[in-house]
N, CA, C and O atoms as a GROMACS GRO file, in nm:
protein
  412
    1MET      N    1   0.113  -0.132   0.010
    1MET     CA    2   0.002  -0.021  -0.025
    1MET      C    3   0.084   0.126  -0.032
    1MET      O    4   0.206   0.123  -0.016
    2GLU      N    5   0.029   0.229  -0.052
    2GLU     CA    6   0.129   0.379  -0.110
    2GLU      C    7   0.104   0.445   0.062
    2GLU      O    8   0.012   0.435   0.143
    3ALA      N    9   0.197   0.492   0.062
    3ALA     CA   10   0.222   0.595   0.200
    3ALA      C   11   0.113   0.692   0.202
    3ALA      O   12   0.083   0.738   0.312
    4ASP      N   13   0.063   0.722   0.120
    4ASP     CA   14  -0.069   0.824   0.114
    4ASP      C   15  -0.192   0.741   0.144
    4ASP      O   16  -0.286   0.774   0.216
    5ASP      N   17  -0.177   0.622   0.074
    5ASP     CA   18  -0.319   0.563   0.126
    5ASP      C   19  -0.318   0.509   0.257
    5ASP      O   20  -0.424   0.470   0.307
    6LEU      N   21  -0.200   0.503   0.325
    6LEU     CA   22  -0.170   0.441   0.455
    6LEU      C   23  -0.198   0.567   0.543
    6LEU      O   24  -0.249   0.549   0.653
    7HIS      N   25  -0.173   0.668   0.509
    7HIS     CA   26  -0.203   0.796   0.593
    7HIS      C   27  -0.368   0.778   0.569
    7HIS      O   28  -0.434   0.750   0.669
    8HIS      N   29  -0.420   0.790   0.472
    8HIS     CA   30  -0.566   0.876   0.458
    8HIS      C   31  -0.633   0.720   0.546
    8HIS      O   32  -0.743   0.751   0.592
    9TYR      N   33  -0.609   0.612   0.569
    9TYR     CA   34  -0.658   0.540   0.654
    9TYR      C   35  -0.626   0.567   0.799
    9TYR      O   36  -0.718   0.548   0.880
   10GLU      N   37  -0.528   0.601   0.837
   10GLU     CA   38  -0.500   0.672   0.945
   10GLU      C   39  -0.549   0.774   0.989
   10GLU      O   40  -0.535   0.802   1.108
   11ASP      N   41  -0.627   0.864   0.893
   11ASP     CA   42  -0.680   0.990   0.932
   11ASP      C   43  -0.823   0.946   0.937
   11ASP      O   44  -0.903   1.005   1.010
   12LEU      N   45  -0.866   0.823   0.848
   12LEU     CA   46  -0.995   0.764   0.864
   12LEU      C   47  -1.031   0.710   1.013
   12LEU      O   48  -1.133   0.722   1.080
   13GLU      N   49  -0.924   0.653   1.034
   13GLU     CA   50  -0.957   0.588   1.203
   13GLU      C   51  -0.985   0.691   1.289
   13GLU      O   52  -1.085   0.683   1.361
   14GLU      N   53  -0.908   0.794   1.294
   14GLU     CA   54  -0.860   0.910   1.395
   14GLU      C   55  -1.026   0.979   1.397
   14GLU      O   56  -1.084   1.005   1.502
   15VAL      N   57  -1.093   1.002   1.247
   15VAL     CA   58  -1.213   1.073   1.273
   15VAL      C   59  -1.339   0.928   1.288
   15VAL      O   60  -1.440   0.933   1.359
   16TYR      N   61  -1.308   0.840   1.221
   16TYR     CA   62  -1.428   0.745   1.290
   16TYR      C   63  -1.424   0.706   1.418
   16TYR      O   64  -1.531   0.680   1.474
   17SER      N   65  -1.313   0.695   1.481
   17SER     CA   66  -1.292   0.703   1.642
   17SER      C   67  -1.379   0.766   1.703
   17SER      O   68  -1.449   0.706   1.784
   18THR      N   69  -1.398   0.907   1.680
   18THR     CA   70  -1.514   1.010   1.722
   18THR      C   71  -1.647   0.967   1.702
   18THR      O   72  -1.740   1.031   1.751
   19CYS      N   73  -1.666   0.857   1.629
   19CYS     CA   74  -1.818   0.858   1.612
   19CYS      C   75  -1.892   0.776   1.681
   19CYS      O   76  -1.847   0.661   1.685
   20ARG      N   77  -2.029   0.800   1.760
   20ARG     CA   78  -2.061   0.722   1.882
   20ARG      C   79  -2.144   0.608   1.774
   20ARG      O   80  -2.190   0.624   1.661
   21SER      N   81  -2.140   0.478   1.875
   21SER     CA   82  -2.172   0.383   1.842
   21SER      C   83  -2.357   0.377   1.846
   21SER      O   84  -2.410   0.267   1.826
   22ASN      N   85  -2.431   0.479   1.869
   22ASN     CA   86  -2.563   0.480   1.866
   22ASN      C   87  -2.570   0.592   1.721
   22ASN      O   88  -2.685   0.617   1.685
   23GLU      N   89  -2.510   0.626   1.678
   23GLU     CA   90  -2.484   0.712   1.539
   23GLU      C   91  -2.520   0.649   1.424
   23GLU      O   92  -2.472   0.535   1.422
   24ILE      N   93  -2.592   0.678   1.316
   24ILE     CA   94  -2.572   0.636   1.179
   24ILE      C   95  -2.449   0.725   1.131
   24ILE      O   96  -2.426   0.841   1.164
   25THR      N   97  -2.382   0.649   1.054
   25THR     CA   98  -2.245   0.707   1.025
   25THR      C   99  -2.233   0.696   0.854
   25THR      O  100  -2.250   0.587   0.799
   26ILE      N  101  -2.207   0.803   0.787
   26ILE     CA  102  -2.173   0.782   0.652
   26ILE      C  103  -2.051   0.828   0.601
   26ILE      O  104  -2.012   0.944   0.619
   27ILE      N  105  -2.003   0.763   0.554
   27ILE     CA  106  -1.836   0.814   0.487
   27ILE      C  107  -1.855   0.832   0.348
   27ILE      O  108  -1.903   0.739   0.283
   28MET      N  109  -1.817   0.966   0.282
   28MET     CA  110  -1.799   0.935   0.164
   28MET      C  111  -1.674   1.031   0.107
   28MET      O  112  -1.629   1.136   0.153
   29GLY      N  113  -1.630   0.945  -0.028
   29GLY     CA  114  -1.501   1.042  -0.052
   29GLY      C  115  -1.474   0.938  -0.181
   29GLY      O  116  -1.533   0.834  -0.208
   30ASP      N  117  -1.329   1.025  -0.273
   30ASP     CA  118  -1.310   0.948  -0.392
   30ASP      C  119  -1.179   0.830  -0.331
   30ASP      O  120  -1.061   0.862  -0.315
   31TRP      N  121  -1.234   0.701  -0.307
   31TRP     CA  122  -1.148   0.608  -0.280
   31TRP      C  123  -1.043   0.540  -0.401
   31TRP      O  124  -0.969   0.444  -0.379
   32ASN      N  125  -1.049   0.581  -0.477
   32ASN     CA  126  -0.979   0.497  -0.623
   32ASN      C  127  -1.024   0.354  -0.599
   32ASN      O  128  -0.931   0.286  -0.642
   33ALA      N  129  -1.109   0.281  -0.556
   33ALA     CA  130  -1.107   0.150  -0.514
   33ALA      C  131  -1.217   0.099  -0.613
   33ALA      O  132  -1.326   0.151  -0.640
   34LYS      N  133  -1.170   0.003  -0.653
   34LYS     CA  134  -1.267  -0.110  -0.726
   34LYS      C  135  -1.329  -0.236  -0.629
   34LYS      O  136  -1.260  -0.334  -0.600
   35VAL      N  137  -1.425  -0.226  -0.598
   35VAL     CA  138  -1.465  -0.377  -0.529
   35VAL      C  139  -1.544  -0.496  -0.551
   35VAL      O  140  -1.603  -0.574  -0.476
   36GLY      N  141  -1.523  -0.485  -0.705
   36GLY     CA  142  -1.588  -0.578  -0.801
   36GLY      C  143  -1.717  -0.584  -0.826
   36GLY      O  144  -1.781  -0.479  -0.817
   37SER      N  145  -1.795  -0.726  -0.869
   37SER     CA  146  -1.913  -0.723  -0.894
   37SER      C  147  -1.940  -0.843  -0.822
   37SER      O  148  -2.044  -0.890  -0.869
   38GLU      N  149  -1.899  -0.912  -0.737
   38GLU     CA  150  -1.931  -1.033  -0.657
   38GLU      C  151  -1.948  -0.965  -0.526
   38GLU      O  152  -1.890  -0.875  -0.465
   39ARG      N  153  -2.050  -1.043  -0.506
   39ARG     CA  154  -2.121  -0.978  -0.360
   39ARG      C  155  -2.037  -1.061  -0.261
   39ARG      O  156  -1.998  -1.176  -0.277
   40GLU      N  157  -2.014  -0.970  -0.144
   40GLU     CA  158  -1.950  -1.042  -0.029
   40GLU      C  159  -2.042  -1.016   0.112
   40GLU      O  160  -2.052  -0.908   0.169
   41GLY      N  161  -2.094  -1.122   0.145
   41GLY     CA  162  -2.172  -1.071   0.271
   41GLY      C  163  -2.219  -0.950   0.271
   41GLY      O  164  -2.215  -0.898   0.160
   42LYS      N  165  -2.266  -0.878   0.361
   42LYS     CA  166  -2.334  -0.776   0.360
   42LYS      C  167  -2.277  -0.653   0.353
   42LYS      O  168  -2.330  -0.552   0.399
   43ILE      N  169  -2.120  -0.659   0.272
   43ILE     CA  170  -2.045  -0.532   0.265
   43ILE      C  171  -2.063  -0.522   0.120
   43ILE      O  172  -2.111  -0.414   0.087
   44VAL      N  173  -2.045  -0.586   0.043
   44VAL     CA  174  -2.048  -0.566  -0.115
   44VAL      C  175  -2.177  -0.604  -0.182
   44VAL      O  176  -2.213  -0.720  -0.162
   45GLY      N  177  -2.246  -0.537  -0.249
   45GLY     CA  178  -2.385  -0.551  -0.298
   45GLY      C  179  -2.341  -0.617  -0.443
   45GLY      O  180  -2.225  -0.618  -0.485
   46PRO      N  181  -2.455  -0.672  -0.510
   46PRO     CA  182  -2.413  -0.762  -0.636
   46PRO      C  183  -2.397  -0.672  -0.785
   46PRO      O  184  -2.381  -0.709  -0.901
   47HIS      N  185  -2.410  -0.543  -0.727
   47HIS     CA  186  -2.397  -0.434  -0.823
   47HIS      C  187  -2.282  -0.332  -0.853
   47HIS      O  188  -2.287  -0.218  -0.899
   48GLY      N  189  -2.157  -0.424  -0.805
   48GLY     CA  190  -2.050  -0.351  -0.821
   48GLY      C  191  -1.980  -0.333  -0.989
   48GLY      O  192  -2.049  -0.352  -1.089
   49LEU      N  193  -1.894  -0.310  -0.993
   49LEU     CA  194  -1.831  -0.340  -1.138
   49LEU      C  195  -1.675  -0.349  -1.136
   49LEU      O  196  -1.604  -0.311  -1.043
   50GLY      N  197  -1.645  -0.388  -1.220
   50GLY     CA  198  -1.511  -0.442  -1.276
   50GLY      C  199  -1.450  -0.570  -1.160
   50GLY      O  200  -1.516  -0.635  -1.078
   51GLU      N  201  -1.317  -0.575  -1.186
   51GLU     CA  202  -1.238  -0.669  -1.067
   51GLU      C  203  -1.206  -0.572  -0.959
   51GLU      O  204  -1.173  -0.454  -0.979
   52ARG      N  205  -1.220  -0.645  -0.814
   52ARG     CA  206  -1.161  -0.592  -0.701
   52ARG      C  207  -0.999  -0.562  -0.725
   52ARG      O  208  -0.929  -0.658  -0.755
   53ASN      N  209  -0.937  -0.427  -0.711
   53ASN     CA  210  -0.805  -0.395  -0.714
   53ASN      C  211  -0.765  -0.383  -0.545
   53ASN      O  212  -0.846  -0.381  -0.452
   54ASP      N  213  -0.617  -0.375  -0.535
   54ASP     CA  214  -0.555  -0.394  -0.400
   54ASP      C  215  -0.644  -0.278  -0.316
   54ASP      O  216  -0.697  -0.306  -0.208
   55ARG      N  217  -0.651  -0.163  -0.370
   55ARG     CA  218  -0.755  -0.011  -0.298
   55ARG      C  219  -0.920  -0.085  -0.271
   55ARG      O  220  -0.987  -0.045  -0.176
   56GLY      N  221  -0.957  -0.158  -0.334
   56GLY     CA  222  -1.089  -0.215  -0.322
   56GLY      C  223  -1.061  -0.327  -0.210
   56GLY      O  224  -1.143  -0.334  -0.119
   57ASP      N  225  -0.986  -0.387  -0.210
   57ASP     CA  226  -0.918  -0.497  -0.053
   57ASP      C  227  -0.957  -0.445   0.068
   57ASP      O  228  -1.030  -0.488   0.158
   58LYS      N  229  -0.870  -0.310   0.046
   58LYS     CA  230  -0.812  -0.262   0.162
   58LYS      C  231  -0.922  -0.178   0.224
   58LYS      O  232  -0.912  -0.132   0.338
   59LEU      N  233  -1.059  -0.154   0.122
   59LEU     CA  234  -1.160  -0.074   0.139
   59LEU      C  235  -1.275  -0.185   0.202
   59LEU      O  236  -1.348  -0.147   0.294
   60VAL      N  237  -1.283  -0.301   0.156
   60VAL     CA  238  -1.374  -0.424   0.199
   60VAL      C  239  -1.310  -0.435   0.326
   60VAL      O  240  -1.390  -0.405   0.415
   61ASP      N  241  -1.198  -0.465   0.369
   61ASP     CA  242  -1.121  -0.504   0.488
   61ASP      C  243  -1.153  -0.407   0.609
   61ASP      O  244  -1.172  -0.438   0.727
   62TRP      N  245  -1.154  -0.306   0.561
   62TRP     CA  246  -1.166  -0.158   0.667
   62TRP      C  247  -1.354  -0.181   0.667
   62TRP      O  248  -1.401  -0.204   0.779
   63CYS      N  249  -1.420  -0.179   0.592
   63CYS     CA  250  -1.584  -0.181   0.592
   63CYS      C  251  -1.620  -0.304   0.674
   63CYS      O  252  -1.723  -0.308   0.741
   64ARG      N  253  -1.533  -0.404   0.665
   64ARG     CA  254  -1.586  -0.522   0.726
   64ARG      C  255  -1.555  -0.489   0.907
   64ARG      O  256  -1.638  -0.471   0.997
   65ASP      N  257  -1.435  -0.490   0.910
   65ASP     CA  258  -1.373  -0.440   1.034
   65ASP      C  259  -1.461  -0.350   1.110
   65ASP      O  260  -1.466  -0.370   1.231
   66LYS      N  261  -1.548  -0.229   1.048
   66LYS     CA  262  -1.620  -0.155   1.106
   66LYS      C  263  -1.780  -0.179   1.100
   66LYS      O  264  -1.857  -0.102   1.156
   67ASP      N  265  -1.833  -0.314   1.014
   67ASP     CA  266  -1.951  -0.330   1.034
   67ASP      C  267  -2.006  -0.226   0.903
   67ASP      O  268  -2.120  -0.178   0.908
   68MET      N  269  -1.946  -0.208   0.826
   68MET     CA  270  -2.036  -0.105   0.739
   68MET      C  271  -2.034  -0.151   0.592
   68MET      O  272  -1.987  -0.259   0.557
   69ILE      N  273  -2.082  -0.073   0.519
   69ILE     CA  274  -2.156  -0.152   0.373
   69ILE      C  275  -2.115  -0.014   0.308
   69ILE      O  276  -2.103   0.102   0.346
   70ILE      N  277  -2.095  -0.105   0.158
   70ILE     CA  278  -2.055   0.025   0.017
   70ILE      C  279  -2.210   0.037  -0.022
   70ILE      O  280  -2.262  -0.055  -0.085
   71THR      N  281  -2.260   0.111   0.003
   71THR     CA  282  -2.421   0.136  -0.032
   71THR      C  283  -2.399   0.130  -0.209
   71THR      O  284  -2.455   0.035  -0.264
   72ASN      N  285  -2.354   0.186  -0.260
   72ASN     CA  286  -2.363   0.194  -0.426
   72ASN      C  287  -2.356   0.076  -0.476
   72ASN      O  288  -2.404   0.066  -0.589
   73THR      N  289  -2.301  -0.044  -0.415
   73THR     CA  290  -2.280  -0.189  -0.500
   73THR      C  291  -2.464  -0.240  -0.456
   73THR      O  292  -2.503  -0.338  -0.520
   74TRP      N  293  -2.522  -0.206  -0.400
   74TRP     CA  294  -2.666  -0.246  -0.379
   74TRP      C  295  -2.765  -0.187  -0.439
   74TRP      O  296  -2.880  -0.199  -0.396
   75PHE      N  297  -2.736  -0.114  -0.552
   75PHE     CA  298  -2.840  -0.056  -0.600
   75PHE      C  299  -2.801  -0.080  -0.775
   75PHE      O  300  -2.685  -0.067  -0.816
   76GLN      N  301  -2.910  -0.115  -0.860
   76GLN     CA  302  -2.886  -0.154  -0.979
   76GLN      C  303  -2.909   0.003  -1.041
   76GLN      O  304  -2.998   0.087  -1.026
   77VAL      N  305  -2.787   0.000  -1.117
   77VAL     CA  306  -2.796   0.150  -1.204
   77VAL      C  307  -2.718   0.099  -1.311
   77VAL      O  308  -2.647  -0.001  -1.319
   78ASP      N  309  -2.756   0.223  -1.420
   78ASP     CA  310  -2.661   0.204  -1.565
   78ASP      C  311  -2.521   0.192  -1.536
   78ASP      O  312  -2.459   0.279  -1.475
   79PRO      N  313  -2.469   0.080  -1.581
   79PRO     CA  314  -2.293   0.083  -1.575
   79PRO      C  315  -2.196   0.182  -1.574
   79PRO      O  316  -2.093   0.183  -1.506
   80ARG      N  317  -2.250   0.300  -1.688
   80ARG     CA  318  -2.162   0.431  -1.674
   80ARG      C  319  -2.215   0.500  -1.589
   80ARG      O  320  -2.198   0.615  -1.628
   81ARG      N  321  -2.293   0.503  -1.455
   81ARG     CA  322  -2.310   0.573  -1.348
   81ARG      C  323  -2.229   0.509  -1.231
   81ARG      O  324  -2.226   0.559  -1.119
   82ARG      N  325  -2.153   0.377  -1.269
   82ARG     CA  326  -2.113   0.336  -1.154
   82ARG      C  327  -1.949   0.400  -1.158
   82ARG      O  328  -1.879   0.358  -1.066
   83TYR      N  329  -1.901   0.470  -1.228
   83TYR     CA  330  -1.787   0.525  -1.210
   83TYR      C  331  -1.770   0.667  -1.263
   83TYR      O  332  -1.834   0.728  -1.348
   84THR      N  333  -1.659   0.704  -1.185
   84THR     CA  334  -1.640   0.869  -1.256
   84THR      C  335  -1.520   0.903  -1.358
   84THR      O  336  -1.499   1.019  -1.392
   85TRP      N  337  -1.457   0.813  -1.399
   85TRP     CA  338  -1.313   0.824  -1.440
   85TRP      C  339  -1.320   0.694  -1.544
   85TRP      O  340  -1.335   0.582  -1.495
   86THR      N  341  -1.308   0.714  -1.705
   86THR     CA  342  -1.263   0.633  -1.789
   86THR      C  343  -1.160   0.651  -1.844
   86THR      O  344  -1.137   0.760  -1.896
   87SER      N  345  -1.057   0.535  -1.848
   87SER     CA  346  -0.925   0.526  -1.909
   87SER      C  347  -0.926   0.613  -2.069
   87SER      O  348  -1.019   0.639  -2.145
   88PRO      N  349  -0.792   0.640  -2.076
   88PRO     CA  350  -0.826   0.680  -2.230
   88PRO      C  351  -0.867   0.583  -2.370
   88PRO      O  352  -0.905   0.623  -2.480
   89ASP      N  353  -0.849   0.476  -2.336
   89ASP     CA  354  -0.908   0.415  -2.435
   89ASP      C  355  -1.030   0.398  -2.429
   89ASP      O  356  -1.081   0.332  -2.520
   90GLU      N  357  -1.107   0.446  -2.335
   90GLU     CA  358  -1.259   0.429  -2.285
   90GLU      C  359  -1.336   0.319  -2.265
   90GLU      O  360  -1.459   0.309  -2.264
   91LYS      N  361  -1.242   0.226  -2.246
   91LYS     CA  362  -1.305   0.100  -2.175
   91LYS      C  363  -1.289   0.032  -2.069
   91LYS      O  364  -1.350  -0.073  -2.054
   92LYS      N  365  -1.210   0.076  -1.984
   92LYS     CA  366  -1.161   0.042  -1.847
   92LYS      C  367  -1.180   0.139  -1.744
   92LYS      O  368  -1.086   0.209  -1.706
   93PRO      N  369  -1.279   0.148  -1.703
   93PRO     CA  370  -1.353   0.229  -1.549
   93PRO      C  371  -1.249   0.227  -1.462
   93PRO      O  372  -1.176   0.130  -1.482
   94ASP      N  373  -1.216   0.297  -1.373
   94ASP     CA  374  -1.112   0.301  -1.297
   94ASP      C  375  -1.182   0.356  -1.137
   94ASP      O  376  -1.204   0.289  -1.036
   95ARG      N  377  -1.200   0.484  -1.160
   95ARG     CA  378  -1.251   0.558  -1.001
   95ARG      C  379  -1.372   0.516  -0.975
   95ARG      O  380  -1.450   0.499  -1.068
   96PHE      N  381  -1.408   0.494  -0.851
   96PHE     CA  382  -1.557   0.491  -0.816
   96PHE      C  383  -1.521   0.582  -0.677
   96PHE      O  384  -1.412   0.625  -0.638
   97TYR      N  385  -1.651   0.594  -0.619
   97TYR     CA  386  -1.689   0.652  -0.520
   97TYR      C  387  -1.792   0.577  -0.446
   97TYR      O  388  -1.912   0.601  -0.462
   98PRO      N  389  -1.743   0.477  -0.356
   98PRO     CA  390  -1.798   0.407  -0.297
   98PRO      C  391  -1.879   0.457  -0.161
   98PRO      O  392  -1.807   0.489  -0.066
   99HIS      N  393  -1.993   0.464  -0.147
   99HIS     CA  394  -2.039   0.531  -0.005
   99HIS      C  395  -2.095   0.407   0.103
   99HIS      O  396  -2.168   0.311   0.080
  100GLN      N  397  -2.038   0.445   0.210
  100GLN     CA  398  -2.073   0.368   0.310
  100GLN      C  399  -2.156   0.395   0.456
  100GLN      O  400  -2.164   0.496   0.527
  101GLN      N  401  -2.199   0.298   0.465
  101GLN     CA  402  -2.331   0.353   0.613
  101GLN      C  403  -2.341   0.257   0.702
  101GLN      O  404  -2.376   0.145   0.667
  102GLN      N  405  -2.318   0.280   0.799
  102GLN     CA  406  -2.319   0.164   0.937
  102GLN      C  407  -2.464   0.105   0.942
  102GLN      O  408  -2.562   0.178   0.953
  103VAL      N  409  -2.472  -0.027   0.935
  103VAL     CA  410  -2.622  -0.068   0.962
  103VAL      C  411  -2.608  -0.111   1.074
  103VAL      O  412  -2.706  -0.156   1.135
   0.00000   0.00000   0.00000
């Protein structure tokens, strides 16, 4: 994992630790993570996109540890609406905005 990614998760841990367990917590951001299209428990729904990458692994692991879900993978939408950036060959979506919500 890159140093910037590690620092990002350290910052996230610090902020998350201030949340109360009886509160609904929503975390949003540009994660540059691909979590894939296969359902994984209650974390990743059946409507993800692509193949999971290293950042996707880290995000899913973090969500599992915090009992969070990646909500945009639970809603069926047009594939073009599931990502925010396309590679120059316009065939490989890359960046995602997973939104998590504590359940």
